[in-house]
C-alpha positions in Angstrom: 4.9 29.6 87.0 4.5 29.0 83.3 1.0 27.6 83.7 0.0 30.4 86.1 1.3 33.0 83.5 -0.8 31.5 80.8 -3.9 31.7 83.0 -3.0 35.3 84.0 -2.8 36.4 80.3 -6.0 34.6 79.5 -7.8 36.2 82.4 -6.7 39.7 81.4 -7.8 39.2 77.8 -11.2 38.0 79.1 -11.5 41.0 81.4 -10.4 43.5 78.8 -12.7 42.1 76.2 -15.9 41.9 78.3 -17.8 44.8 76.7 -17.0 43.9 73.1 -17.3 40.2 73.5 -20.6 40.4 75.2 -21.9 42.7 72.5 -20.6 40.2 69.9 -22.3 37.2 71.5 -25.5 39.1 71.8 -25.5 39.8 68.0 -24.6 36.1 67.5 -27.5 34.9 69.5 -30.0 37.2 67.8 -28.8 36.2 64.4 -29.0 32.5 65.3 -32.6 32.9 66.4 -33.5 35.0 63.3 -32.5 32.5 60.7 -31.9 31.2 58.2 -35.6 30.4 57.7 -35.7 29.8 54.0 -39.5 29.5 54.0 -39.7 33.1 55.2 -37.9 34.3 52.1 -40.2 35.5 49.4 -40.9 33.0 46.6 -38.8 35.2 44.3 -35.9 35.3 46.8 -35.9 31.5 47.3 -36.3 30.8 43.5 -33.2 32.9 42.8 -31.4 31.1 45.6 -31.9 27.5 44.2 -32.5 28.2 40.5 -29.3 26.4 39.5 -30.0 23.4 41.7 -31.3 20.1 40.5 -34.9 19.2 41.1 -34.2 17.1 44.2 -32.2 19.9 45.8 -34.9 22.4 45.0 -37.4 20.3 46.8 -35.1 19.9 49.8 -34.5 23.7 50.0 -38.1 24.6 49.8 -38.4 24.2 53.6 -36.2 24.7 56.6 -35.7 21.1 57.7 -32.8 20.1 55.4 -29.4 21.6 56.1 -27.8 23.7 53.3 -24.0 24.0 53.5 -22.2 27.0 52.0 -18.9 26.4 50.3 -16.5 29.4 50.4 -13.8 28.5 48.0 -10.4 30.1 47.4 -9.7 27.9 44.4 -7.5 28.9 41.5 -5.2 26.8 39.5 -2.2 29.1 39.6 -1.5 28.7 43.3 -0.1 25.3 44.1 -1.7 25.2 47.5 -5.2 26.1 46.2 -5.2 24.1 43.0 -6.5 20.9 44.8 -9.7 22.8 45.8 -10.9 22.6 42.3 -12.3 19.1 42.9 -13.5 19.7 46.5 -17.0 21.1 45.7 -18.0 18.0 43.9 -16.9 15.8 46.8 -18.7 18.0 49.3 -21.9 18.1 47.2 -21.8 14.3 46.8 -21.5 13.6 50.5 -24.1 16.2 51.4 -26.5 14.6 49.1 -25.8 11.2 50.5 -26.6 12.6 53.9 -29.9 14.1 52.8 -28.5 17.6 52.7 -27.5 20.2 50.1 -24.3 22.1 49.5 -23.8 25.2 47.3 -20.7 27.2 46.4 -21.7 30.5 48.0 -18.7 32.5 47.1 -15.3 32.4 45.5 -12.7 34.6 47.2 -9.4 35.9 45.8 -6.2 34.1 46.7 -2.8 35.6 45.9 0.7 34.1 46.5 3.3 36.1 48.3 5.9 33.7 46.8 5.0 35.0 43.3 4.8 38.6 44.3 7.8 38.7 46.7 9.8 41.8 45.9 7.3 42.8 43.2 4.7 45.6 42.9 1.9 43.1 43.5 3.1 42.5 47.0 1.6 45.9 48.0 -1.8 44.3 47.6 -1.0 41.3 49.7 -1.9 42.3 53.2 -5.0 44.2 52.1 -6.2 41.1 50.3 -7.0 39.6 53.7 -9.8 42.2 54.3 -11.0 41.8 50.7 -11.3 38.0 51.3 -13.3 38.7 54.5 -15.7 41.0 52.6 -16.0 38.5 49.8 -16.9 35.8 52.3 -19.6 38.1 53.7 -21.0 38.7 50.3 -21.4 35.0 49.7 -23.0 34.3 53.1 -25.3 37.4 53.0 -27.9 35.5 51.0 -29.0 33.9 54.3 -29.6 30.5 52.6 -27.2 28.5 54.8 -27.0 26.5 58.0 -23.2 26.0 58.1 -20.2 26.8 56.0 -17.1 24.9 54.8 -14.1 27.2 54.2 -11.6 26.1 51.7 -8.3 27.9 52.2 -4.7 27.5 53.0 -2.3 30.3 52.3 -1.1 33.5 53.9 -3.9 36.0 53.9 -6.6 33.6 52.8 -7.3 31.7 56.0 -7.2 34.9 58.2 -9.6 36.6 55.8 -11.9 33.6 55.8 -11.8 33.5 59.6 -12.7 37.2 59.9 -15.6 36.7 57.4 -16.7 33.5 59.2 -16.7 35.2 62.6 -18.7 38.1 61.2 -21.3 35.4 60.6 -20.5 33.9 64.0 -24.0 32.3 64.3 -23.1 29.8 61.6 -21.2 26.6 62.3 -17.9 26.4 60.4 -15.4 23.8 59.3 -12.2 24.8 57.7 -11.0 22.3 55.1 -7.3 22.1 54.2 -5.7 20.8 51.0 -2.4 19.7 52.4 1.3 20.2 51.5 3.1 19.1 48.3 5.5 16.2 48.8 9.0 17.1 49.9 11.3 18.5 47.2 14.9 19.9 47.5 16.3 19.8 51.0 16.0 23.1 52.8 19.7 23.6 53.6 20.5 23.1 50.0 17.9 25.6 48.9 19.4 28.2 51.3 22.9 27.5 50.0 21.9 28.0 46.4 20.0 31.3 47.2 23.0 32.7 49.0 25.3 31.7 46.1 23.0 33.6 43.8 22.9 36.6 46.1 26.7 36.6 45.9 26.7 36.4 42.2 28.4 33.0 42.1 25.7 31.2 40.2 23.3 32.5 37.5 19.5 32.7 37.2 19.2 29.4 35.4 20.7 27.5 38.3 18.6 29.4 40.8 15.4 28.7 38.9 16.2 25.0 38.6 16.6 24.9 42.4 13.5 26.8 43.1 11.5 24.6 40.8 12.8 21.5 42.6 11.6 23.0 45.8 8.1 24.2 44.6 7.2 21.4 42.3 3.6 20.2 42.5 0.1 20.9 43.8 0.0 21.5 47.5 1.3 24.0 50.1 4.9 25.0 50.1 6.6 22.7 52.6 8.5 25.2 54.7 6.9 26.4 57.9 5.8 29.9 56.8 2.4 31.7 57.1 0.4 29.2 55.1 1.4 26.2 57.2 1.1 28.3 60.4 -2.5 29.0 59.3 -3.2 25.2 59.2 -1.6 24.8 62.7 -3.9 27.6 64.1 -7.0 25.9 62.7 -6.2 22.7 64.5 -5.1 24.3 67.8 -8.3 26.4 67.7 -10.5 23.4 66.9 -11.7 24.2 63.4 -10.0 21.5 61.5 -10.5 17.8 61.8 -7.7 16.5 64.0 -4.4 15.7 62.2 -5.8 16.9 58.8 -3.6 19.9 58.2 -0.6 18.1 56.6 -2.0 15.2 54.7 -0.8 15.5 51.1 -3.3 16.4 48.3 -4.9 13.9 45.9 -4.4 11.0 48.3 -7.1 8.6 49.5 -6.8 9.8 53.1 -7.1 13.5 52.0 -10.3 12.8 50.1 -11.7 10.8 53.1 -10.9 13.7 55.4 -12.8 16.1 53.1 -15.8 13.7 53.1 -15.6 13.6 56.9 -15.5 17.4 57.1 -18.9 17.5 55.4 -20.4 15.0 57.8 -19.0 17.0 60.7 -20.4 20.3 59.4 -23.8 18.7 59.1 -23.6 17.3 62.7 -23.0 20.7 64.1 -25.8 22.6 62.4 -29.0 23.6 64.2 -30.6 20.5 62.7 -27.8 18.3 64.0 -27.2 16.9 67.5 -24.8 19.5 68.7 -25.2 23.1 67.4 -21.7 24.6 67.3 -21.6 28.2 65.9 -18.0 29.4 65.2 -18.5 32.5 67.3 -18.7 30.1 70.3 -15.8 28.0 69.2 -13.5 31.0 68.9 -13.4 32.5 72.4 -10.6 34.0 74.5 -9.3 30.5 75.5 -9.3 29.3 71.9 -7.3 32.4 70.9 -4.7 31.7 73.6 -4.5 28.1 72.5 -3.8 29.3 69.0 -1.1 31.8 70.2 0.6 29.0 72.2 0.5 26.8 69.1 2.2 29.6 67.1 4.9 30.0 69.7 5.6 26.3 70.4 6.0 25.6 66.7 8.0 28.8 65.9 5.3 30.0 63.5 4.9 33.0 61.2 5.3 36.6 62.5 2.5 37.6 60.1 0.1 36.2 62.7 1.1 39.0 65.1 -1.1 41.0 62.7 -3.7 38.3 61.8 -4.4 37.0 65.3 -5.2 40.5 66.5 -7.5 41.1 63.5 -9.2 37.7 63.8 -9.8 38.2 67.6 -11.3 41.6 67.0 -13.9 40.0 64.6 -15.0 37.8 67.6 -15.2 40.8 70.0 -11.8 39.9 71.6 -9.2 42.5 72.3 -5.6 41.1 71.9 -2.4 43.2 72.3 1.2 42.8 71.4 1.9 42.4 75.1 -0.4 39.4 75.2 1.5 37.7 72.4 4.9 38.6 73.7 4.1 37.4 77.3 2.6 34.1 76.1 5.8 33.6 74.1 7.8 34.0 77.3 5.9 31.1 78.9 5.6 28.8 75.9 8.4 26.2 75.2 9.6 25.7 71.7 8.9 22.1 70.9 9.2 21.9 67.1 12.1 22.5 64.7 10.7 23.0 61.2 12.4 25.1 58.5 13.3 28.0 58.9 13.7 27.0 62.6 15.3 23.7 61.6 16.0 21.7 58.5 12.8 19.5 58.5 9.8 20.4 56.4 6.2 20.0 57.3 6.0 16.5 55.8 8.8 15.4 58.1 7.1 17.2 61.0 3.8 15.4 60.3 5.4 12.0 60.0 7.1 12.6 63.4 3.7 13.1 65.1 2.9 16.6 64.1 0.1 18.7 65.5 -1.8 15.8 67.3 1.4 15.0 69.2 2.0 18.6 70.1 -1.5 19.2 71.3 -1.4 16.1 73.4 2.0 16.9 74.9 1.0 20.5 75.8 -2.3 19.4 77.3 -0.6 16.8 79.5 1.7 19.4 80.9 -1.1 22.0 81.4 0.0 24.4 78.7 -3.3 24.6 76.8 -6.9 25.2 77.8 -8.7 21.9 77.4 -12.1 23.4 78.4 -12.9 24.8 74.9 -15.4 23.9 72.2 -14.2 22.4 69.0 -15.9 21.0 65.9 -15.3 17.6 67.4 -16.9 18.3 70.8 -16.3 20.0 74.1 -12.6 19.4 74.7 -9.4 20.2 73.0 -8.1 16.7 73.8 -10.3 15.5 71.0 -7.8 17.2 68.6 -5.0 15.0 69.9 -5.9 12.2 67.5 -4.5 11.0 64.3 -6.6 10.1 61.2 -6.3 6.7 59.7 -8.1 5.1 56.8 -10.7 2.6 58.0 -11.5 -0.7 56.3 -14.4 0.8 54.5 -12.4 3.7 53.2 -13.6 6.2 55.7 -11.7 7.9 58.6 -11.0 6.4 62.0 -9.2 8.2 64.8 -6.3 6.8 66.8 -4.8 8.5 69.9 -1.8 10.6 69.1 1.6 9.2 70.1 2.9 10.3 73.5 6.4 10.6 72.1 7.6 12.3 69.0 9.0 10.1 66.3 12.1 12.2 65.7 13.8 14.1 68.5 15.5 16.5 66.0 12.0 17.7 65.0 9.8 17.3 68.0 10.6 17.6 71.7 8.9 17.6 75.1 7.9 20.3 77.5 10.4 18.9 80.0 13.2 19.0 77.3 12.3 21.8 74.9 14.5 23.1 72.2 14.3 26.4 74.0 12.4 27.6 77.0 10.4 30.3 75.2 8.5 30.6 71.9 11.0 33.0 70.3 8.8 36.1 69.8 9.6 39.3 71.6 8.1 42.7 71.6 10.6 45.5 71.3 10.1 49.1 72.5 12.1 52.4 72.5 12.4 55.8 70.9 12.3 54.3 67.4 8.9 52.7 68.1 7.3 49.4 69.0 8.2 46.3 67.0 8.3 42.5 67.2 11.2 40.1 66.5 11.2 36.4 65.9 14.3 34.9 67.5 13.5 31.1 67.3 15.9 30.8 64.2 18.4 33.4 65.3 21.5 32.2 67.1 21.9 33.5 70.7 25.0 35.5 69.8 22.9 37.7 67.5 20.2 38.5 70.0 21.9 41.8 70.8 23.1 43.9 67.9 24.5 47.4 68.4 25.7 49.0 65.2 25.4 52.1 62.9 22.4 52.3 60.6 22.1 52.7 56.9 18.8 54.2 55.9 16.8 53.0 52.9 13.3 53.9 51.7 12.9 50.8 49.5 14.0 47.2 49.8 15.6 47.5 46.4 18.0 50.1 47.8 19.3 47.6 50.3 19.9 45.0 47.5 21.7 47.6 45.4 23.9 48.6 48.2 24.8 45.0 49.0 25.6 44.3 45.3 27.8 47.4 45.3 29.7 46.1 48.4 28.6 49.1 50.4 27.4 47.0 53.4 30.5 45.1 54.3 30.5 46.2 57.9 28.6 45.9 61.1 25.3 47.5 60.1 21.7 47.7 60.9 19.8 48.2 57.7 16.7 50.4 58.1 14.0 49.9 55.5 11.2 52.4 56.2 8.1 53.7 54.5 7.0 50.1 54.2 4.0 50.3 56.6 0.4 49.8 55.8 -0.3 53.5 55.2 2.7 53.9 53.0 2.5 51.0 50.6 0.4 48.3 52.1 3.1 46.7 54.3 4.8 44.3 51.8 6.9 41.3 52.9 10.6 42.0 52.6 11.7 38.4 52.5 13.9 39.1 49.4 16.3 40.8 51.9 17.0 37.6 53.8 19.7 36.2 51.4 21.9 39.3 51.2 21.7 40.0 54.9 22.4 36.4 55.6 25.5 36.6 53.4 26.8 39.6 55.4 26.2 37.7 58.6 28.1 34.7 57.3 31.0 37.1 56.5 31.3 37.8 60.2 29.5 41.1 60.4 26.9 42.0 63.0 23.8 42.6 61.0 20.1 43.3 61.7 17.1 44.8 59.9 14.7 47.4 61.3 11.5 48.0 59.3 7.9 49.1 59.4 7.3 46.4 56.9 6.9 42.6 57.3 9.3 39.6 57.0 6.7 36.8 57.1 6.9 33.2 58.4 10.2 32.9 56.5 12.0 35.1 58.9 15.2 33.4 59.5 18.7 33.7 61.0 19.1 37.5 60.7 17.6 39.5 63.6 14.8 41.6 62.2 12.7 44.2 64.2 9.6 44.3 62.1 6.1 45.9 62.1 7.7 49.0 63.6 4.8 51.2 64.9 4.1 54.1 64.4 5.3 53.6 60.9 7.4 56.3 59.1 4.5 57.5 57.0 2.6 58.2 60.3 5.4 60.1 61.9 7.0 57.3 63.9 10.4 57.5 65.5 11.8 55.3 62.7 11.5 58.4 60.5 13.9 60.3 62.7 16.8 57.9 62.1 19.8 59.2 60.1 22.7 57.4 58.4 25.3 56.6 61.0 23.1 56.7 64.1 24.0 53.9 66.4 21.0 51.7 67.3 20.7 49.0 69.9 18.5 46.0 69.1 18.2 43.8 72.2 16.0 40.8 71.9 16.7 39.8 75.5 15.5 43.0 77.2 13.1 44.1 74.5 15.0 47.3 73.5 14.9 49.1 70.2 16.7 52.3 70.8 18.6 55.0 68.8 21.6 56.0 71.0 21.1 59.6 70.2 21.1 62.5 72.7 17.5 63.0 73.9 17.5 66.8 73.1 18.8 66.2 69.6 16.3 63.3 69.1 13.4 65.5 70.2 14.4 68.3 67.9 14.9 66.2 64.8 12.5 66.6 61.9 10.8 63.6 60.5 12.1 62.3 57.2 9.8 62.2 54.2 9.9 60.0 51.1 8.7 60.3 47.6 5.7 57.9 47.6 4.5 58.9 44.1 5.6 55.5 42.8 3.1 53.8 45.1 0.1 55.5 43.6 -0.4 53.4 40.5 0.5 50.0 39.0 -0.7 46.4 39.5 -4.0 47.6 40.9 -2.6 49.6 43.9 -4.7 52.6 42.7 -7.8 50.6 43.7 -6.6 50.5 47.3 -6.1 54.2 48.1 -9.0 54.1 50.5 -7.4 51.1 52.3 -4.1 52.9 52.8 -5.9 56.0 54.0 -8.0 54.2 56.6 -5.9 51.2 57.7 -5.3 50.7 61.4 -1.8 50.5 62.9 0.2 47.2 62.7 -0.2 46.6 66.4 -4.0 46.7 66.1 -4.1 44.3 63.1 -3.4 46.6 60.1 -7.1 46.3 59.1 -9.7 48.5 57.4 -12.5 46.5 58.9 -14.4 47.9 61.9 
């Protein structure tokens, strides 16, 4: 039944997407036949395009026979995950030259950290930065000098933005190149304990900062399984990373060898190589379904409910919340990585990681094998582990058929739970999603009176004033994309977690986001229509009893129908959202953004 359900969802996506997908592939084929033909550029065009190159590269680029690789780099040295990319271009250029090709940094794209901006004004730019990154990618590739592209990105909005940009140039082959996670720091259960002590006022800021610094301590991705590491998983499940490359630590011999191999792979799949593989053909409906299954089987980030829809649209594919929710129902949870367990991504990788999971799901028929990847015409090629060869290169070994730690990785026959832990909710309040993979079964149904807040800071203030010591559903509205850019509300996790630990039935309902760090407190997020757009969430009043049922998919205010229909929509003073930290530059984004269930995008 499970396999049949996966096929049924795939088939309906294919059928629904036919008009837009066919139009997209037609544009791809025409672009592939049109160029790049560098010799057709005017002498002035071409001279500008390689003016900064050395003499040898200028000679190579004077004709069409030598591949030129675009490097789209999200490097900055403030983000730990992106700092390692500072040295990648020199590696890429060296290997390209050794292979008789050229590589140029075509564009730098912005990369911001939700960890830095969490609970701060800058978070109101975060989601919109994805579309900015997509546009910046397009600007770099618009010079039409390139035969393939290497995309250097890791974190939350960066990889989805790069993907949207890459798919817009779907005629170009693409290889996504990760940087890897930082080594493990403070244990996750200890980090949670200290955060909750701080939320209760039992320790001070100095002790909290010491703990946070021990957790986030060096170059590399944060080691919990949030959006950044979910991005890396998606790239492997969709066939755009080298197998097993996502979670190799930065600045190691194997990491550098994988970066070198990524260059050789990119050259092999250009039009001048042996197997032309444009990204628009790699990312099709089956690849998208594989990525969604990967998200569910690992308990990945809820942010991808937005990003997957937006990425699919860039490839002419129409995804819906129902697709994601239905695939969750038929995908077993096979990984326990924090916040769905205590292991971090380094422990997950050491236990077998993504190559093991891909192999296990393929063996049980839970993934589409008949897809194109950068490795070739089968997803099974991704079920391999990279090892250093005797000459310092990369060699591939079959992934283990058993996970190395049964507390971290399980099997389809003995999953941690039968479903992927993502559920669509619906009712008179609106449509929302909930991630339940880290929520205990006893909290899957919450029925309690609501307290209404128009800012996340209001919830924290009420908690600190001991006003929430009760069964309560906290409603944080006017947090949607039209209102203030749909910030993450992860700062609410510790206080709500404290209330839950005190024995109260607690939940959150919001038109904002909770990210891949969504944890043990049930949270109905991405509520659509949002309050600013007149959604039902704007009809709620303090004291209304709400039922959140993650088993049946209900999100309902238990209010008399006639009274509910007659209620006026609440409004909020949004004047504080007009200026500060650059939000004034994004007025046009907020005015034109699509709804959360269609990707919360301003593109197309």
